[in-house]
N, C-alpha and C positions, 0 to 999 in steps of 0.2 A: 309149774308153769301154767298161766292162764291161757286157755285154748284160744288161739287166734291173735294173741297180743304178746309178741316176743319182747322180752326185756323191758317190762313196764317201768316207767319212770316213777319217782316219788310222788309227783303230782297226780299221775294217772292212778296210782294205788289209792291215794286219798280220795280222789273223785269216785272211784268204783266203790270204795267202802261207804262213803257218805250216801251214795245212791242206794246201795243195798240196805243200809240202815233206814233210809226214808221209806222204802218199800215195806220193811219189817215193822215199821211204827204202826201200821194199820192194826196189827195184832194187839199192841199195847193200848191203842185208843179204844178198841172194842172190849178187851178183856182186863185191862189194867186198872189199878186204883188211881185215884186223883193224884196222889203223889208220884206214882210212876209215870203218869201221863205228863205231868209238869216237868219231871226230870228228863224225860225223853225229848220233849220239845226244846228244852234248854240245851241238851247235848247236841241235837241235830243242828241247831243254829251254829254252835261252835265248830262242829265237824265240817259243815259247809264253808264256814269262814276259813278254817285251816286249808281246806281243799282249794280255796281261792287264793291262798298264799299269805294270809294274814297271820301274824304272830299272836296267838291267843293260847300258847302252850300252858301258861300258868293257870288260866281259867279251866282248861281241859283237865289238868291234874287235880284241881280242886273238886270238879264234878265227878271225876272217876272215884275219888275218895269217898264221895257221898253216894255211890251207887245204891240204888234202891232195889232191894230184893226182899220177897217174902220168905218166911222160914219154911223150908221143905217139910219140917216136922208137922206143919199144919195140915198136910194131906192125911186123910183118915184111912186110905186104902193104899195098896201097893202099886196102883197105876196112877202116876202123876198126870198123865194125859187126860184123865177123867175130870180134871178140874180146870176152870178158865185161867187160874193163876199160872199154870204151866205155860200157857201160850204167851201170857204177858211177860213172864220172866225170860222166855226165850227171845222175845222181841227187845227187852231191855238189854239182854246180853249182846245181841247184835248191834244195838246202838252204842253200847259201851265199847265193842270191838272197833267201831268206826272211829271212836276217839282214840283208842289205843293205836290203831293203824295210823292215824294222823301224827301220833307222837313217835311211833316206831313202825314205819311202813313194812309190810310183809305180804308177799304173794300168797303164802299159805292161809293167812287170815281171810283174804278175799275168797279163795276157793272154799274154805270152811263156811263162810257166810252164804255162798251160793247153795251149798249142800243143805244148810240148815233151813234156808227158805223153802227149798224144794220139799224137804221132809215135812215141815209144818203144813205146807199147802196140800201135800199128798193126803195128810190126815183129814183135812177139810174135804177134799175131793172124795175120799172114800166114804165119809159120812153122808155127804149130799147125794152121792150116787146110789145110796141104799145099802151100803156096807156089804156089798157082794164080793166075796173073795174070788181072786182069779188064780187058778192053778197053772203054773208054767212048768212043763215037763222038760227034761234035758234035751237040748238041741232045738227047742222051740223058741221063736223070737219073743222078746218081752212085749207086753201089750203097750199101746201108746199111753203116754202120761195123761192124767186127768186135765181138764180145762184150766184149772188154776196153776198147776205145775207148768203146763205148756205156756201159759201167760208169763210166768216167772222166767222161764228159759228165753222167751221172746224178749223180755225186758233186759235180760243179761246180754243177749246178742245185740240189742239196740245200743246199749251202753258201750259195748266193745266197738261196734261199728262207728259210733260218734268219735271215740278216741282215735281209731285208726284213720278216720277222715281227717282229723285235726293234725295228725302227724305229717300229712302232705305227701305228695307222690314221691318225693325223694327220701321219705322216712324221718325228716327232721321234726322234732317236738316243738310245739308252740305253747303259748300261755294258756291258762285255764279258761279265759273268756274267749268266745261266747260258750265254750263247752260246759262250763259250770252252770250257766243258766238253763241250757237245753237238757242236761242231765237231771237237774233238779226238777224241772217241769214234768219230765217223763216219769220220774219216780213218784212225784206228788199225784200225777194222773193215775198211776198204777195203784197207789194206796187207795185213792177214792173209788177205783173200779172194783177192787176186791172186797171192800168194806161191806157191801150188801151180802155177799156170800159168807163172810165171817159172821155177820149178824144172824143169818139163816142157820149157820152152824151152831151159834149160841142157843138159838131157839130149839133146834133139834135135840140139843143136849139138856134142855130145861134149865139153862143158866140165866135166862132173861124172862 
């Protein structure tokens, strides 16, 4: 169950998934190949169209069949996170999940998307904070999340709040507009906001 949003509708699941994919696309635009970036942009458009209630299922299936991924064997060491391709592939996977969710809505996919975004951003936070490990002993509270992870959590909460607001005071569900527009604008703004940090992350790893 998505925390704070009981019994999400099919449209709500599609909107949440498209918004998560839009946020994740920042990784692909910074670290991905031209082919991956092009594929991501095309899939995002279709995911948002599906979330708006348009029937583009056939186009979605075609793009899913052409999912662009690099060969994991290209990594020369045991740590895939030491390569920019890893982050691009994770983003491509999240965008693909948005398409899969549009075709087969699933609460579990939304929750997995949230967790994946937090994990990726925690890696960036760790690097940009000087890679200082924090030891948490039994019984001690966990340290607060890094700024990018907190920003992701805020974005998730904002999206859920918008959907709850649209349900109305009596709990009835309404159409995707203007929710669609508001959610997409927020996700696009998030992507633009975190891009400088991803570029700094790339420079810190000598990838650019």
